[in-house]
Structure formats: structure tokens, C-alpha cells
DRENFI-602027 format. One record per residue (C-alpha): residue number from 1; x, y, z; chain. Coordinates in nm, 2 decimals, decimal comma, m for minus. Example, Ala and Ser with C-alpha at 12.3 -4.5 7.8 and 13.67 -1.06 7.14 Angstrom:
! DRENFI-602027
<pt><resi>1</resi><c1>1,23</c1><c2>m0,45</c2><c3>0,78</c3><chain>A</chain></pt>
<pt><resi>2</resi><c1>1,37</c1><c2>m0,11</c2><c3>0,71</c3><chain>A</chain></pt>
END
This chain:
! DRENFI-602027
<pt><resi>1</resi><c1>12,98</c1><c2>22,01</c2><c3>16,49</c3><chain>A</chain></pt>
<pt><resi>2</resi><c1>12,82</c1><c2>21,71</c2><c3>16,65</c3><chain>A</chain></pt>
<pt><resi>3</resi><c1>12,49</c1><c2>21,59</c2><c3>16,51</c3><chain>A</chain></pt>
<pt><resi>4</resi><c1>12,19</c1><c2>21,39</c2><c3>16,64</c3><chain>A</chain></pt>
<pt><resi>5</resi><c1>11,99</c1><c2>21,20</c2><c3>16,38</c3><chain>A</chain></pt>
<pt><resi>6</resi><c1>11,66</c1><c2>21,03</c2><c3>16,37</c3><chain>A</chain></pt>
<pt><resi>7</resi><c1>11,60</c1><c2>20,80</c2><c3>16,08</c3><chain>A</chain></pt>
<pt><resi>8</resi><c1>11,30</c1><c2>20,59</c2><c3>15,96</c3><chain>A</chain></pt>
<pt><resi>9</resi><c1>11,31</c1><c2>20,32</c2><c3>15,70</c3><chain>A</chain></pt>
<pt><resi>10</resi><c1>11,65</c1><c2>20,22</c2><c3>15,81</c3><chain>A</chain></pt>
<pt><resi>11</resi><c1>11,60</c1><c2>19,85</c2><c3>15,71</c3><chain>A</chain></pt>
<pt><resi>12</resi><c1>11,49</c1><c2>19,95</c2><c3>15,36</c3><chain>A</chain></pt>
<pt><resi>13</resi><c1>11,70</c1><c2>19,96</c2><c3>15,04</c3><chain>A</chain></pt>
<pt><resi>14</resi><c1>11,79</c1><c2>20,33</c2><c3>15,07</c3><chain>A</chain></pt>
<pt><resi>15</resi><c1>11,74</c1><c2>20,39</c2><c3>15,43</c3><chain>A</chain></pt>
<pt><resi>16</resi><c1>11,99</c1><c2>20,12</c2><c3>15,53</c3><chain>A</chain></pt>
<pt><resi>17</resi><c1>12,25</c1><c2>20,29</c2><c3>15,32</c3><chain>A</chain></pt>
<pt><resi>18</resi><c1>12,18</c1><c2>20,63</c2><c3>15,47</c3><chain>A</chain></pt>
<pt><resi>19</resi><c1>12,21</c1><c2>20,47</c2><c3>15,82</c3><chain>A</chain></pt>
<pt><resi>20</resi><c1>12,55</c1><c2>20,31</c2><c3>15,72</c3><chain>A</chain></pt>
<pt><resi>21</resi><c1>12,67</c1><c2>20,67</c2><c3>15,62</c3><chain>A</chain></pt>
<pt><resi>22</resi><c1>12,55</c1><c2>20,82</c2><c3>15,95</c3><chain>A</chain></pt>
<pt><resi>23</resi><c1>12,73</c1><c2>20,55</c2><c3>16,15</c3><chain>A</chain></pt>
<pt><resi>24</resi><c1>13,05</c1><c2>20,61</c2><c3>15,96</c3><chain>A</chain></pt>
<pt><resi>25</resi><c1>13,05</c1><c2>20,98</c2><c3>15,98</c3><chain>A</chain></pt>
<pt><resi>26</resi><c1>13,25</c1><c2>21,14</c2><c3>16,27</c3><chain>A</chain></pt>
<pt><resi>27</resi><c1>13,01</c1><c2>21,44</c2><c3>16,29</c3><chain>A</chain></pt>
<pt><resi>28</resi><c1>12,73</c1><c2>21,23</c2><c3>16,39</c3><chain>A</chain></pt>
<pt><resi>29</resi><c1>12,73</c1><c2>21,11</c2><c3>16,74</c3><chain>A</chain></pt>
<pt><resi>30</resi><c1>12,39</c1><c2>20,96</c2><c3>16,80</c3><chain>A</chain></pt>
<pt><resi>31</resi><c1>12,15</c1><c2>20,79</c2><c3>16,55</c3><chain>A</chain></pt>
<pt><resi>32</resi><c1>11,79</c1><c2>20,71</c2><c3>16,66</c3><chain>A</chain></pt>
<pt><resi>33</resi><c1>11,62</c1><c2>20,45</c2><c3>16,44</c3><chain>A</chain></pt>
<pt><resi>34</resi><c1>11,25</c1><c2>20,43</c2><c3>16,45</c3><chain>A</chain></pt>
<pt><resi>35</resi><c1>11,16</c1><c2>20,07</c2><c3>16,36</c3><chain>A</chain></pt>
<pt><resi>36</resi><c1>10,86</c1><c2>19,83</c2><c3>16,36</c3><chain>A</chain></pt>
<pt><resi>37</resi><c1>11,04</c1><c2>19,55</c2><c3>16,53</c3><chain>A</chain></pt>
<pt><resi>38</resi><c1>11,38</c1><c2>19,49</c2><c3>16,68</c3><chain>A</chain></pt>
<pt><resi>39</resi><c1>11,68</c1><c2>19,44</c2><c3>16,45</c3><chain>A</chain></pt>
<pt><resi>40</resi><c1>12,03</c1><c2>19,30</c2><c3>16,49</c3><chain>A</chain></pt>
<pt><resi>41</resi><c1>12,19</c1><c2>19,64</c2><c3>16,43</c3><chain>A</chain></pt>
<pt><resi>42</resi><c1>12,46</c1><c2>19,72</c2><c3>16,69</c3><chain>A</chain></pt>
<pt><resi>43</resi><c1>12,69</c1><c2>20,03</c2><c3>16,71</c3><chain>A</chain></pt>
<pt><resi>44</resi><c1>12,80</c1><c2>20,27</c2><c3>16,99</c3><chain>A</chain></pt>
<pt><resi>45</resi><c1>12,61</c1><c2>20,55</c2><c3>16,82</c3><chain>A</chain></pt>
<pt><resi>46</resi><c1>12,30</c1><c2>20,36</c2><c3>16,74</c3><chain>A</chain></pt>
<pt><resi>47</resi><c1>11,98</c1><c2>20,36</c2><c3>16,94</c3><chain>A</chain></pt>
<pt><resi>48</resi><c1>11,66</c1><c2>20,18</c2><c3>16,84</c3><chain>A</chain></pt>
<pt><resi>49</resi><c1>11,31</c1><c2>20,26</c2><c3>16,93</c3><chain>A</chain></pt>
<pt><resi>50</resi><c1>11,05</c1><c2>20,01</c2><c3>16,84</c3><chain>A</chain></pt>
<pt><resi>51</resi><c1>10,73</c1><c2>20,21</c2><c3>16,75</c3><chain>A</chain></pt>
<pt><resi>52</resi><c1>10,39</c1><c2>20,05</c2><c3>16,81</c3><chain>A</chain></pt>
<pt><resi>53</resi><c1>10,20</c1><c2>20,33</c2><c3>16,62</c3><chain>A</chain></pt>
<pt><resi>54</resi><c1>10,36</c1><c2>20,56</c2><c3>16,38</c3><chain>A</chain></pt>
<pt><resi>55</resi><c1>10,08</c1><c2>20,81</c2><c3>16,43</c3><chain>A</chain></pt>
<pt><resi>56</resi><c1>10,17</c1><c2>20,86</c2><c3>16,81</c3><chain>A</chain></pt>
<pt><resi>57</resi><c1>10,49</c1><c2>20,96</c2><c3>16,95</c3><chain>A</chain></pt>
<pt><resi>58</resi><c1>10,41</c1><c2>21,08</c2><c3>17,30</c3><chain>A</chain></pt>
<pt><resi>59</resi><c1>10,61</c1><c2>20,80</c2><c3>17,46</c3><chain>A</chain></pt>
<pt><resi>60</resi><c1>10,93</c1><c2>20,91</c2><c3>17,27</c3><chain>A</chain></pt>
<pt><resi>61</resi><c1>10,93</c1><c2>21,29</c2><c3>17,28</c3><chain>A</chain></pt>
<pt><resi>62</resi><c1>11,22</c1><c2>21,29</c2><c3>17,52</c3><chain>A</chain></pt>
<pt><resi>63</resi><c1>11,44</c1><c2>21,12</c2><c3>17,27</c3><chain>A</chain></pt>
<pt><resi>64</resi><c1>11,36</c1><c2>21,39</c2><c3>17,01</c3><chain>A</chain></pt>
<pt><resi>65</resi><c1>11,52</c1><c2>21,68</c2><c3>17,20</c3><chain>A</chain></pt>
<pt><resi>66</resi><c1>11,83</c1><c2>21,82</c2><c3>17,03</c3><chain>A</chain></pt>
<pt><resi>67</resi><c1>11,77</c1><c2>21,64</c2><c3>16,70</c3><chain>A</chain></pt>
<pt><resi>68</resi><c1>11,96</c1><c2>21,80</c2><c3>16,41</c3><chain>A</chain></pt>
<pt><resi>69</resi><c1>11,85</c1><c2>21,60</c2><c3>16,11</c3><chain>A</chain></pt>
<pt><resi>70</resi><c1>11,56</c1><c2>21,37</c2><c3>16,03</c3><chain>A</chain></pt>
<pt><resi>71</resi><c1>11,61</c1><c2>21,12</c2><c3>15,75</c3><chain>A</chain></pt>
<pt><resi>72</resi><c1>11,27</c1><c2>21,00</c2><c3>15,65</c3><chain>A</chain></pt>
<pt><resi>73</resi><c1>11,31</c1><c2>20,70</c2><c3>15,42</c3><chain>A</chain></pt>
<pt><resi>74</resi><c1>10,98</c1><c2>20,51</c2><c3>15,51</c3><chain>A</chain></pt>
<pt><resi>75</resi><c1>10,72</c1><c2>20,46</c2><c3>15,25</c3><chain>A</chain></pt>
<pt><resi>76</resi><c1>10,50</c1><c2>20,22</c2><c3>15,04</c3><chain>A</chain></pt>
<pt><resi>77</resi><c1>10,51</c1><c2>20,10</c2><c3>14,69</c3><chain>A</chain></pt>
<pt><resi>78</resi><c1>10,22</c1><c2>20,18</c2><c3>14,46</c3><chain>A</chain></pt>
<pt><resi>79</resi><c1>9,96</c1><c2>19,91</c2><c3>14,48</c3><chain>A</chain></pt>
<pt><resi>80</resi><c1>10,11</c1><c2>19,75</c2><c3>14,78</c3><chain>A</chain></pt>
<pt><resi>81</resi><c1>9,83</c1><c2>19,87</c2><c3>15,01</c3><chain>A</chain></pt>
<pt><resi>82</resi><c1>9,47</c1><c2>19,98</c2><c3>15,00</c3><chain>A</chain></pt>
<pt><resi>83</resi><c1>9,42</c1><c2>20,35</c2><c3>14,93</c3><chain>A</chain></pt>
<pt><resi>84</resi><c1>9,35</c1><c2>20,47</c2><c3>15,28</c3><chain>A</chain></pt>
<pt><resi>85</resi><c1>9,65</c1><c2>20,28</c2><c3>15,43</c3><chain>A</chain></pt>
<pt><resi>86</resi><c1>9,87</c1><c2>20,40</c2><c3>15,14</c3><chain>A</chain></pt>
<pt><resi>87</resi><c1>9,77</c1><c2>20,76</c2><c3>15,23</c3><chain>A</chain></pt>
<pt><resi>88</resi><c1>9,84</c1><c2>20,69</c2><c3>15,59</c3><chain>A</chain></pt>
<pt><resi>89</resi><c1>10,19</c1><c2>20,55</c2><c3>15,53</c3><chain>A</chain></pt>
<pt><resi>90</resi><c1>10,29</c1><c2>20,83</c2><c3>15,28</c3><chain>A</chain></pt>
<pt><resi>91</resi><c1>10,12</c1><c2>21,13</c2><c3>15,43</c3><chain>A</chain></pt>
<pt><resi>92</resi><c1>10,00</c1><c2>21,08</c2><c3>15,80</c3><chain>A</chain></pt>
<pt><resi>93</resi><c1>10,31</c1><c2>20,89</c2><c3>15,91</c3><chain>A</chain></pt>
<pt><resi>94</resi><c1>10,57</c1><c2>21,14</c2><c3>15,82</c3><chain>A</chain></pt>
<pt><resi>95</resi><c1>10,35</c1><c2>21,44</c2><c3>15,92</c3><chain>A</chain></pt>
<pt><resi>96</resi><c1>10,29</c1><c2>21,31</c2><c3>16,27</c3><chain>A</chain></pt>
<pt><resi>97</resi><c1>10,66</c1><c2>21,25</c2><c3>16,32</c3><chain>A</chain></pt>
<pt><resi>98</resi><c1>10,76</c1><c2>21,58</c2><c3>16,18</c3><chain>A</chain></pt>
<pt><resi>99</resi><c1>10,52</c1><c2>21,77</c2><c3>16,41</c3><chain>A</chain></pt>
<pt><resi>100</resi><c1>10,65</c1><c2>21,57</c2><c3>16,71</c3><chain>A</chain></pt>
<pt><resi>101</resi><c1>11,01</c1><c2>21,65</c2><c3>16,64</c3><chain>A</chain></pt>
<pt><resi>102</resi><c1>10,95</c1><c2>22,01</c2><c3>16,54</c3><chain>A</chain></pt>
<pt><resi>103</resi><c1>10,78</c1><c2>22,08</c2><c3>16,89</c3><chain>A</chain></pt>
<pt><resi>104</resi><c1>11,10</c1><c2>22,00</c2><c3>17,07</c3><chain>A</chain></pt>
<pt><resi>105</resi><c1>11,36</c1><c2>22,06</c2><c3>16,80</c3><chain>A</chain></pt>
<pt><resi>106</resi><c1>11,24</c1><c2>22,33</c2><c3>16,57</c3><chain>A</chain></pt>
<pt><resi>107</resi><c1>11,57</c1><c2>22,39</c2><c3>16,40</c3><chain>A</chain></pt>
<pt><resi>108</resi><c1>11,60</c1><c2>22,04</c2><c3>16,28</c3><chain>A</chain></pt>
<pt><resi>109</resi><c1>11,64</c1><c2>21,96</c2><c3>15,92</c3><chain>A</chain></pt>
<pt><resi>110</resi><c1>11,38</c1><c2>21,72</c2><c3>15,77</c3><chain>A</chain></pt>
<pt><resi>111</resi><c1>11,49</c1><c2>21,51</c2><c3>15,46</c3><chain>A</chain></pt>
<pt><resi>112</resi><c1>11,20</c1><c2>21,33</c2><c3>15,29</c3><chain>A</chain></pt>
<pt><resi>113</resi><c1>11,24</c1><c2>21,04</c2><c3>15,04</c3><chain>A</chain></pt>
<pt><resi>114</resi><c1>10,96</c1><c2>21,14</c2><c3>14,80</c3><chain>A</chain></pt>
<pt><resi>115</resi><c1>10,92</c1><c2>21,03</c2><c3>14,44</c3><chain>A</chain></pt>
<pt><resi>116</resi><c1>10,93</c1><c2>21,15</c2><c3>14,09</c3><chain>A</chain></pt>
<pt><resi>117</resi><c1>10,60</c1><c2>21,30</c2><c3>13,97</c3><chain>A</chain></pt>
<pt><resi>118</resi><c1>10,50</c1><c2>21,42</c2><c3>14,33</c3><chain>A</chain></pt>
<pt><resi>119</resi><c1>10,22</c1><c2>21,67</c2><c3>14,26</c3><chain>A</chain></pt>
<pt><resi>120</resi><c1>10,21</c1><c2>21,97</c2><c3>14,48</c3><chain>A</chain></pt>
<pt><resi>121</resi><c1>9,88</c1><c2>22,09</c2><c3>14,33</c3><chain>A</chain></pt>
<pt><resi>122</resi><c1>9,74</c1><c2>21,77</c2><c3>14,50</c3><chain>A</chain></pt>
<pt><resi>123</resi><c1>9,51</c1><c2>21,73</c2><c3>14,20</c3><chain>A</chain></pt>
<pt><resi>124</resi><c1>9,67</c1><c2>21,43</c2><c3>14,04</c3><chain>A</chain></pt>
<pt><resi>125</resi><c1>9,46</c1><c2>21,13</c2><c3>13,98</c3><chain>A</chain></pt>
<pt><resi>126</resi><c1>9,76</c1><c2>20,91</c2><c3>14,07</c3><chain>A</chain></pt>
<pt><resi>127</resi><c1>9,74</c1><c2>20,83</c2><c3>14,45</c3><chain>A</chain></pt>
<pt><resi>128</resi><c1>10,12</c1><c2>20,83</c2><c3>14,48</c3><chain>A</chain></pt>
<pt><resi>129</resi><c1>10,17</c1><c2>21,16</c2><c3>14,31</c3><chain>A</chain></pt>
<pt><resi>130</resi><c1>9,89</c1><c2>21,32</c2><c3>14,51</c3><chain>A</chain></pt>
<pt><resi>131</resi><c1>10,00</c1><c2>21,19</c2><c3>14,85</c3><chain>A</chain></pt>
<pt><resi>132</resi><c1>10,37</c1><c2>21,28</c2><c3>14,79</c3><chain>A</chain></pt>
<pt><resi>133</resi><c1>10,27</c1><c2>21,63</c2><c3>14,68</c3><chain>A</chain></pt>
<pt><resi>134</resi><c1>10,06</c1><c2>21,68</c2><c3>14,99</c3><chain>A</chain></pt>
<pt><resi>135</resi><c1>10,32</c1><c2>21,58</c2><c3>15,23</c3><chain>A</chain></pt>
<pt><resi>136</resi><c1>10,58</c1><c2>21,78</c2><c3>15,06</c3><chain>A</chain></pt>
<pt><resi>137</resi><c1>10,35</c1><c2>22,08</c2><c3>15,09</c3><chain>A</chain></pt>
<pt><resi>138</resi><c1>10,28</c1><c2>22,02</c2><c3>15,46</c3><chain>A</chain></pt>
<pt><resi>139</resi><c1>10,64</c1><c2>21,97</c2><c3>15,55</c3><chain>A</chain></pt>
<pt><resi>140</resi><c1>10,75</c1><c2>22,28</c2><c3>15,35</c3><chain>A</chain></pt>
<pt><resi>141</resi><c1>10,51</c1><c2>22,48</c2><c3>15,56</c3><chain>A</chain></pt>
<pt><resi>142</resi><c1>10,62</c1><c2>22,33</c2><c3>15,89</c3><chain>A</chain></pt>
<pt><resi>143</resi><c1>11,00</c1><c2>22,34</c2><c3>15,83</c3><chain>A</chain></pt>
<pt><resi>144</resi><c1>11,06</c1><c2>22,61</c2><c3>15,58</c3><chain>A</chain></pt>
<pt><resi>145</resi><c1>11,41</c1><c2>22,63</c2><c3>15,45</c3><chain>A</chain></pt>
<pt><resi>146</resi><c1>11,52</c1><c2>22,33</c2><c3>15,66</c3><chain>A</chain></pt>
<pt><resi>147</resi><c1>11,30</c1><c2>22,09</c2><c3>15,45</c3><chain>A</chain></pt>
<pt><resi>148</resi><c1>11,44</c1><c2>21,89</c2><c3>15,15</c3><chain>A</chain></pt>
<pt><resi>149</resi><c1>11,25</c1><c2>21,65</c2><c3>14,93</c3><chain>A</chain></pt>
<pt><resi>150</resi><c1>11,43</c1><c2>21,40</c2><c3>14,70</c3><chain>A</chain></pt>
<pt><resi>151</resi><c1>11,23</c1><c2>21,28</c2><c3>14,40</c3><chain>A</chain></pt>
<pt><resi>152</resi><c1>11,41</c1><c2>20,98</c2><c3>14,25</c3><chain>A</chain></pt>
<pt><resi>153</resi><c1>11,30</c1><c2>20,81</c2><c3>13,92</c3><chain>A</chain></pt>
<pt><resi>154</resi><c1>11,38</c1><c2>20,44</c2><c3>13,91</c3><chain>A</chain></pt>
<pt><resi>155</resi><c1>11,61</c1><c2>20,34</c2><c3>14,19</c3><chain>A</chain></pt>
<pt><resi>156</resi><c1>11,86</c1><c2>20,08</c2><c3>14,07</c3><chain>A</chain></pt>
<pt><resi>157</resi><c1>11,96</c1><c2>19,84</c2><c3>14,36</c3><chain>A</chain></pt>
<pt><resi>158</resi><c1>12,33</c1><c2>19,79</c2><c3>14,34</c3><chain>A</chain></pt>
<pt><resi>159</resi><c1>12,29</c1><c2>19,47</c2><c3>14,56</c3><chain>A</chain></pt>
<pt><resi>160</resi><c1>12,06</c1><c2>19,21</c2><c3>14,42</c3><chain>A</chain></pt>
<pt><resi>161</resi><c1>11,73</c1><c2>19,18</c2><c3>14,60</c3><chain>A</chain></pt>
<pt><resi>162</resi><c1>11,39</c1><c2>19,03</c2><c3>14,57</c3><chain>A</chain></pt>
<pt><resi>163</resi><c1>11,20</c1><c2>19,29</c2><c3>14,36</c3><chain>A</chain></pt>
<pt><resi>164</resi><c1>10,87</c1><c2>19,42</c2><c3>14,51</c3><chain>A</chain></pt>
<pt><resi>165</resi><c1>10,66</c1><c2>19,40</c2><c3>14,19</c3><chain>A</chain></pt>
<pt><resi>166</resi><c1>10,68</c1><c2>19,32</c2><c3>13,81</c3><chain>A</chain></pt>
<pt><resi>167</resi><c1>10,76</c1><c2>19,68</c2><c3>13,72</c3><chain>A</chain></pt>
<pt><resi>168</resi><c1>11,08</c1><c2>19,67</c2><c3>13,93</c3><chain>A</chain></pt>
<pt><resi>169</resi><c1>11,18</c1><c2>19,33</c2><c3>13,78</c3><chain>A</chain></pt>
<pt><resi>170</resi><c1>11,15</c1><c2>19,47</c2><c3>13,43</c3><chain>A</chain></pt>
<pt><resi>171</resi><c1>11,32</c1><c2>19,80</c2><c3>13,52</c3><chain>A</chain></pt>
<pt><resi>172</resi><c1>11,62</c1><c2>19,61</c2><c3>13,67</c3><chain>A</chain></pt>
<pt><resi>173</resi><c1>11,65</c1><c2>19,41</c2><c3>13,36</c3><chain>A</chain></pt>
<pt><resi>174</resi><c1>11,65</c1><c2>19,71</c2><c3>13,12</c3><chain>A</chain></pt>
<pt><resi>175</resi><c1>11,84</c1><c2>19,94</c2><c3>13,36</c3><chain>A</chain></pt>
<pt><resi>176</resi><c1>12,13</c1><c2>19,98</c2><c3>13,11</c3><chain>A</chain></pt>
<pt><resi>177</resi><c1>11,89</c1><c2>20,13</c2><c3>12,85</c3><chain>A</chain></pt>
<pt><resi>178</resi><c1>11,70</c1><c2>20,35</c2><c3>13,11</c3><chain>A</chain></pt>
<pt><resi>179</resi><c1>12,04</c1><c2>20,49</c2><c3>13,22</c3><chain>A</chain></pt>
<pt><resi>180</resi><c1>12,14</c1><c2>20,58</c2><c3>12,86</c3><chain>A</chain></pt>
<pt><resi>181</resi><c1>11,80</c1><c2>20,76</c2><c3>12,81</c3><chain>A</chain></pt>
<pt><resi>182</resi><c1>11,90</c1><c2>21,05</c2><c3>13,04</c3><chain>A</chain></pt>
<pt><resi>183</resi><c1>11,97</c1><c2>21,14</c2><c3>13,40</c3><chain>A</chain></pt>
<pt><resi>184</resi><c1>11,61</c1><c2>21,23</c2><c3>13,49</c3><chain>A</chain></pt>
<pt><resi>185</resi><c1>11,50</c1><c2>20,86</c2><c3>13,47</c3><chain>A</chain></pt>
<pt><resi>186</resi><c1>11,71</c1><c2>20,67</c2><c3>13,71</c3><chain>A</chain></pt>
<pt><resi>187</resi><c1>11,96</c1><c2>20,68</c2><c3>14,00</c3><chain>A</chain></pt>
<pt><resi>188</resi><c1>12,13</c1><c2>20,40</c2><c3>14,20</c3><chain>A</chain></pt>
<pt><resi>189</resi><c1>12,05</c1><c2>20,34</c2><c3>14,56</c3><chain>A</chain></pt>
<pt><resi>190</resi><c1>12,40</c1><c2>20,44</c2><c3>14,67</c3><chain>A</chain></pt>
<pt><resi>191</resi><c1>12,38</c1><c2>20,77</c2><c3>14,47</c3><chain>A</chain></pt>
<pt><resi>192</resi><c1>12,05</c1><c2>20,85</c2><c3>14,62</c3><chain>A</chain></pt>
<pt><resi>193</resi><c1>12,15</c1><c2>20,76</c2><c3>14,97</c3><chain>A</chain></pt>
<pt><resi>194</resi><c1>12,47</c1><c2>20,97</c2><c3>14,95</c3><chain>A</chain></pt>
<pt><resi>195</resi><c1>12,27</c1><c2>21,27</c2><c3>14,82</c3><chain>A</chain></pt>
<pt><resi>196</resi><c1>12,01</c1><c2>21,25</c2><c3>15,10</c3><chain>A</chain></pt>
<pt><resi>197</resi><c1>12,28</c1><c2>21,22</c2><c3>15,35</c3><chain>A</chain></pt>
<pt><resi>198</resi><c1>12,50</c1><c2>21,50</c2><c3>15,22</c3><chain>A</chain></pt>
<pt><resi>199</resi><c1>12,21</c1><c2>21,74</c2><c3>15,17</c3><chain>A</chain></pt>
<pt><resi>200</resi><c1>12,09</c1><c2>21,67</c2><c3>15,52</c3><chain>A</chain></pt>
<pt><resi>201</resi><c1>12,44</c1><c2>21,74</c2><c3>15,66</c3><chain>A</chain></pt>
<pt><resi>202</resi><c1>12,53</c1><c2>22,05</c2><c3>15,46</c3><chain>A</chain></pt>
<pt><resi>203</resi><c1>12,20</c1><c2>22,18</c2><c3>15,29</c3><chain>A</chain></pt>
<pt><resi>204</resi><c1>12,13</c1><c2>22,26</c2><c3>14,93</c3><chain>A</chain></pt>
<pt><resi>205</resi><c1>12,03</c1><c2>22,56</c2><c3>14,71</c3><chain>A</chain></pt>
<pt><resi>206</resi><c1>11,68</c1><c2>22,41</c2><c3>14,64</c3><chain>A</chain></pt>
<pt><resi>207</resi><c1>11,40</c1><c2>22,25</c2><c3>14,84</c3><chain>A</chain></pt>
<pt><resi>208</resi><c1>11,31</c1><c2>21,99</c2><c3>14,58</c3><chain>A</chain></pt>
<pt><resi>209</resi><c1>11,58</c1><c2>21,78</c2><c3>14,43</c3><chain>A</chain></pt>
<pt><resi>210</resi><c1>11,46</c1><c2>21,61</c2><c3>14,11</c3><chain>A</chain></pt>
<pt><resi>211</resi><c1>11,63</c1><c2>21,29</c2><c3>13,98</c3><chain>A</chain></pt>
<pt><resi>212</resi><c1>11,85</c1><c2>21,51</c2><c3>13,74</c3><chain>A</chain></pt>
<pt><resi>213</resi><c1>11,97</c1><c2>21,73</c2><c3>14,03</c3><chain>A</chain></pt>
<pt><resi>214</resi><c1>12,08</c1><c2>21,43</c2><c3>14,23</c3><chain>A</chain></pt>
<pt><resi>215</resi><c1>12,25</c1><c2>21,26</c2><c3>13,93</c3><chain>A</chain></pt>
<pt><resi>216</resi><c1>12,43</c1><c2>21,58</c2><c3>13,86</c3><chain>A</chain></pt>
<pt><resi>217</resi><c1>12,60</c1><c2>21,57</c2><c3>14,20</c3><chain>A</chain></pt>
<pt><resi>218</resi><c1>12,75</c1><c2>21,23</c2><c3>14,10</c3><chain>A</chain></pt>
<pt><resi>219</resi><c1>12,80</c1><c2>21,22</c2><c3>13,72</c3><chain>A</chain></pt>
END
């Protein structure tokens, strides 16, 4: 069955790998990437929409008709933004897109790249956990059994990159030790991307996939 995809965060570490999987898959015939600025990506399936404001999609609704899967891989690292902006990126952005797509494609599947420790009680003192829990709750209500959330622990980049902060520099250095400590602590970028892609395409038995669930699909 032919599939139409919307993806965000397609230039990021995980999102770029999910995008590659979409472009390589024969079932997927159209991929719409929502980006902040134009890229050099070129493929006969690929369509790029430069979004001026991730809180408003009125100008793009026509492109959302017939969407089958949303791969939401956009987010912000803890400490990278002021609290209000951090909340906007991790909660308001995905919720506004989800609502816009749901209005015209209510049967779509929504796959959210969340994070380990997301708190669905929304009472955590950690901003990341609280915001991720809040958006999981909102999307679960909106999409029901076609919503999936992925909660990775440390994501190991299989391709060397400039690490976003000191924590990631240290984590990359000690990754062999982290890996030995159990499958709930880490996952590679490729394993995570493949899991997100596969679940979006075929579904899964649970709404929330913790790190150990995703690792179990590959180990």
C-alpha cells in the first residue's frame, strides 16, 4: 500500500536517518519535509516546505491531505533554550502540527521522538520530563491507538559529529561501558531510526516504546 509521509527534524541526527529509510522504501511514494530553511536534499519522492512559524500551518494544509504517517523528530536539548522557548519547541510545535494534520488526515499515524524519563503525570521538576510527558498525553488523546512515542536513553551517533554539550561528549567517550550496563540506557542512532520507521509503517503492540523495547527489536 502506498504511503504519504510528513517528517520534521529531517536534518538532525535521527531524523535524517528516518528520512533516508523513507526515500529507500518502495511503499512510500511521497515525503514532505517541514524545514526551517532550504536544504540540498533531492529525490523524486521528496518535497520540502520551508515553514516560517511552526505554530501556524494554515498555508500548508493542502499538503497534509492523505498523510499516512508523521515522523516527528524535531526537538531541543536540555539547557539549549530558555524555559518558555524549550516548552514551545517540545510541546507547542508538535501539538500544532498534530492538530493541523489530524483535521484533514484523521487516520494518520503520529510517531513522536520523545525521551527517557518523560513524565505523564506532568509533575516532574525536570522541564524536559514534564514537557515530554505533556505532549505524549496530548497526542495520545488526539490520535488514540495510532500514536506512538519513542523514549530513547543515550543515543550513540554512529557517525562522528560535533556534540551539542559536555554530557554528550562524555557519554560518547564512555559508550562501551554504558552499553554493557544494560539495554535500557542506550541505543544507536541507526537502531532508533529503524525502530521509529518500522513502527510507523507497521504499528506496535504498545503506545510507549522505552529504550529496552527498542533495543529488544535489534539485539
